[in-house]
C-alpha positions in Angstrom: 17.0 32.0 51.8 20.7 31.5 52.1 21.5 35.2 51.4 19.1 36.2 54.2 20.7 33.8 56.7 24.1 35.0 55.7 23.1 38.6 56.3 21.6 37.8 59.7 24.7 36.0 60.8 26.9 38.8 59.5 24.8 41.4 61.5 25.0 39.2 64.6 28.7 38.9 64.4 29.1 42.6 63.9 27.2 43.3 67.0 29.6 41.0 69.0 32.6 43.2 69.7 35.5 41.3 71.3 37.5 44.5 71.9 35.1 46.3 74.2 37.1 45.4 77.3 40.4 46.7 75.8 38.8 50.0 74.9 37.4 50.7 78.4 41.0 51.5 79.5 41.1 54.3 76.8 38.2 56.1 78.4 39.4 59.0 80.6 38.7 58.4 84.3 36.5 61.6 84.4 34.2 60.1 81.8 33.8 56.7 83.4 30.7 56.1 85.6 31.3 56.1 89.3 31.2 52.7 91.0 28.4 52.0 93.4 29.2 52.6 97.0 30.2 49.4 98.8 28.7 50.3 102.2 25.2 49.1 103.1 22.5 51.8 103.7 22.2 52.9 107.3 19.3 51.6 109.5 17.4 54.1 111.7 18.2 53.7 115.4 15.8 56.2 116.9 13.1 58.8 116.1 13.7 61.3 113.3 14.2 65.0 114.3 12.2 67.5 112.3 14.4 70.4 111.1 12.8 73.7 109.9 14.5 76.1 107.4 16.9 78.5 109.0 15.3 82.0 109.0 18.7 83.7 109.1 19.2 85.5 105.7 23.0 85.0 106.1 22.5 81.3 105.6 20.9 81.9 102.2 24.0 83.8 101.1 26.3 81.0 102.5 24.4 78.4 100.5 25.3 80.4 97.3 29.0 79.5 97.7 29.9 77.5 94.6 33.7 77.7 94.7 36.1 77.5 97.7 39.9 77.8 97.8 41.6 77.5 101.2 44.9 79.4 101.3 47.6 77.3 102.8 50.6 79.6 103.0 49.3 82.2 105.4 50.9 80.9 108.6 48.5 80.5 111.5 45.9 82.7 109.8 42.8 81.0 108.3 42.3 82.6 104.9 40.1 81.5 102.0 39.0 82.6 98.5 35.4 81.9 97.6 32.9 82.6 94.9 29.2 82.9 95.5 26.7 82.6 92.7 24.6 85.6 92.1 23.6 88.2 89.5 23.5 87.5 85.8 25.4 84.3 84.9 25.6 85.4 81.3 27.6 88.5 82.4 29.9 87.2 85.1 27.9 86.2 88.2 30.6 84.7 90.4 30.9 87.2 93.3 34.5 86.5 94.3 35.8 87.3 97.9 38.8 86.8 100.2 37.9 86.1 103.8 40.1 86.1 106.9 39.0 84.4 110.1 39.4 87.0 112.9 38.2 85.2 116.1 35.3 83.2 117.3 33.7 86.4 118.7 34.3 88.4 115.5 33.9 85.7 112.9 35.1 86.3 109.3 36.3 89.6 107.8 35.3 89.4 104.1 36.5 91.5 101.2 34.9 91.5 97.7 37.5 91.1 94.9 35.0 91.3 92.0 32.3 89.9 89.9 33.8 87.4 87.4 33.0 84.2 85.5 35.8 82.2 87.2 39.1 82.7 89.1 42.3 80.6 89.3 44.9 80.8 92.0 48.2 81.2 90.3 50.5 81.6 93.3 50.4 82.3 97.0 52.8 83.7 99.6 52.2 85.3 103.0 50.1 88.4 102.6 49.6 87.9 98.8 47.7 85.8 96.2 48.1 86.1 92.4 44.9 85.4 90.6 43.8 84.9 87.0 40.2 86.2 86.4 38.0 85.3 83.5 35.2 87.8 82.9 32.6 89.0 80.5 32.8 92.4 79.0 30.3 94.5 77.1 31.0 97.1 74.5 28.9 100.1 75.5 28.6 101.4 72.0 27.5 98.2 70.3 26.1 96.2 73.2 28.3 93.3 72.1 29.3 90.8 74.8 32.9 89.6 74.8 35.3 88.1 77.3 38.8 88.7 78.7 41.3 87.2 81.0 43.2 89.4 83.4 45.5 88.9 86.3 45.6 90.6 89.6 47.6 90.7 92.8 45.6 90.6 96.0 47.7 91.9 98.9 47.3 92.7 102.5 49.5 93.6 105.5 50.1 90.9 108.1 49.3 92.2 111.5 51.8 91.5 114.3 48.9 90.5 116.7 47.5 88.0 114.1 44.3 90.0 113.5 42.6 90.1 110.2 43.7 93.0 107.9 41.7 96.2 107.9 42.1 96.6 104.0 43.0 94.5 101.0 44.5 95.8 97.7 43.7 94.5 94.3 46.4 95.5 91.8 46.3 94.8 88.0 49.2 92.5 87.0 50.9 90.8 84.0 
């Protein structure tokens, strides 16, 4: 009976790990669970309003935006890069655009840059952004899917009156 008791005690001591707290600090912040919110839930203070789905098809497209990068070095002009999910996610599927806010009456002027897996903003200056694009490729002869990373310069002319550009250029780069 003593060997069994010894084994049970040994297993019990093994389960007690005194160094758990010191190892918590070694876990990267991104992998730690988020703490619970400290604020108490809100209490209703009136009747609920019933909201119907928006019949505007443009809202469907807007809801597909999965990546948004505001551009900060364009002076007073409001410019952003964005990617909308669509198409085949196995072969690219991030429809990438650059958009310029024209005016409240005109809204946004949007230019499509391409259909990629992902984009990264490398640098930005007035009238220009440098991007790195990850994309899927397919060999037409074999049907084999591959991938590549390429860089492009997206450029536009800055209008003296502050209006959105009429065209945008996308130039391959190194």
